[in-house]
Structures are given as structure tokens and as C-alpha cells.
C-alpha positions as MATLAB code, in Angstrom:
seq = 'MDLNHLLFQHQVAVLRASGANEAGCGSRFDLVRHYQVRIDRLRHHLGASAYPEWCGMPVGDMS';
ca = [
     -35.490   59.100  178.140;
     -34.871   59.607  182.039;
     -37.756   57.940  184.374;
     -39.390   61.707  184.948;
     -40.078   61.891  181.061;
     -41.053   58.464  180.902;
     -43.321   59.693  183.568;
     -44.333   62.697  181.907;
     -45.211   60.346  178.539;
     -47.460   58.273  180.387;
     -49.357   60.423  182.261;
     -50.187   62.196  178.876;
     -51.132   58.489  177.135;
     -53.403   57.736  180.657;
     -55.372   60.926  179.797;
     -55.701   60.643  176.200;
     -56.808   57.536  176.567;
     -59.012   58.175  178.786;
     -60.555   60.813  176.668;
     -60.793   58.731  174.054;
     -63.967   57.455  173.302;
     -64.226   56.817  169.386;
     -63.482   53.527  167.859;
     -60.782   52.098  167.393;
     -59.039   53.745  170.186;
     -57.166   50.604  171.287;
     -54.125   51.552  170.425;
     -54.040   54.219  172.754;
     -54.119   52.010  176.038;
     -51.252   50.447  174.108;
     -48.979   53.283  174.677;
     -49.889   53.787  178.153;
     -48.976   49.619  178.350;
     -46.091   50.507  176.367;
     -44.647   53.526  178.660;
     -45.690   51.157  181.905;
     -43.631   48.375  181.221;
     -40.217   51.076  179.798;
     -40.816   52.358  183.523;
     -41.041   49.239  185.447;
     -37.509   47.904  183.271;
     -36.223   51.225  183.807;
     -36.972   51.326  187.895;
     -35.789   48.018  187.884;
     -32.299   49.100  186.464;
     -31.745   52.008  188.572;
     -33.122   50.051  191.554;
     -35.651   51.723  192.300;
     -39.025   50.695  193.678;
     -42.100   51.562  192.432;
     -43.082   53.386  195.900;
     -41.880   54.618  198.637;
     -42.167   52.395  201.410;
     -44.000   54.591  203.836;
     -47.119   54.179  200.976;
     -47.159   50.698  202.462;
     -48.600   51.736  206.061;
     -51.769   52.581  206.821;
     -52.904   55.606  207.826;
     -52.296   57.090  211.161;
     -49.174   54.094  211.731;
     -45.745   56.370  212.146;
     -43.851   53.111  213.684;
];
């Protein structure tokens, strides 16, 4: 799977897990974690950071 597909599947899993209020739905949260681990591994393999550098700057700081 490419990174975009993993990100999409992760978002779908997050939405499904957040809407689940049935008993015994812990496996949906496991799926969210599963995709997060795969995304992290692929980003590391590609040498990509999780967030762009500008995300760490305070609002209004353009230096």
C-alpha cells in the first residue's frame, strides 16, 4: 500500500471507531492503531517526517 492509501484507511478506521458505541468494539481501536503503526513504518522507510517543519512554528512566526 502507498502512503495515501494507508492514510485513507486510517481515517476510515478512526471514523468507524469514533461512531461505535457497542459493547466489545475494542477491535476497531486496534485497527486504528494497526494503520498508525504501518504509516509510521512507511514514513520512516521513505525518510518522510510525520509533519512538515512549518507545523512546529508558533502562529505568526515567519522566521
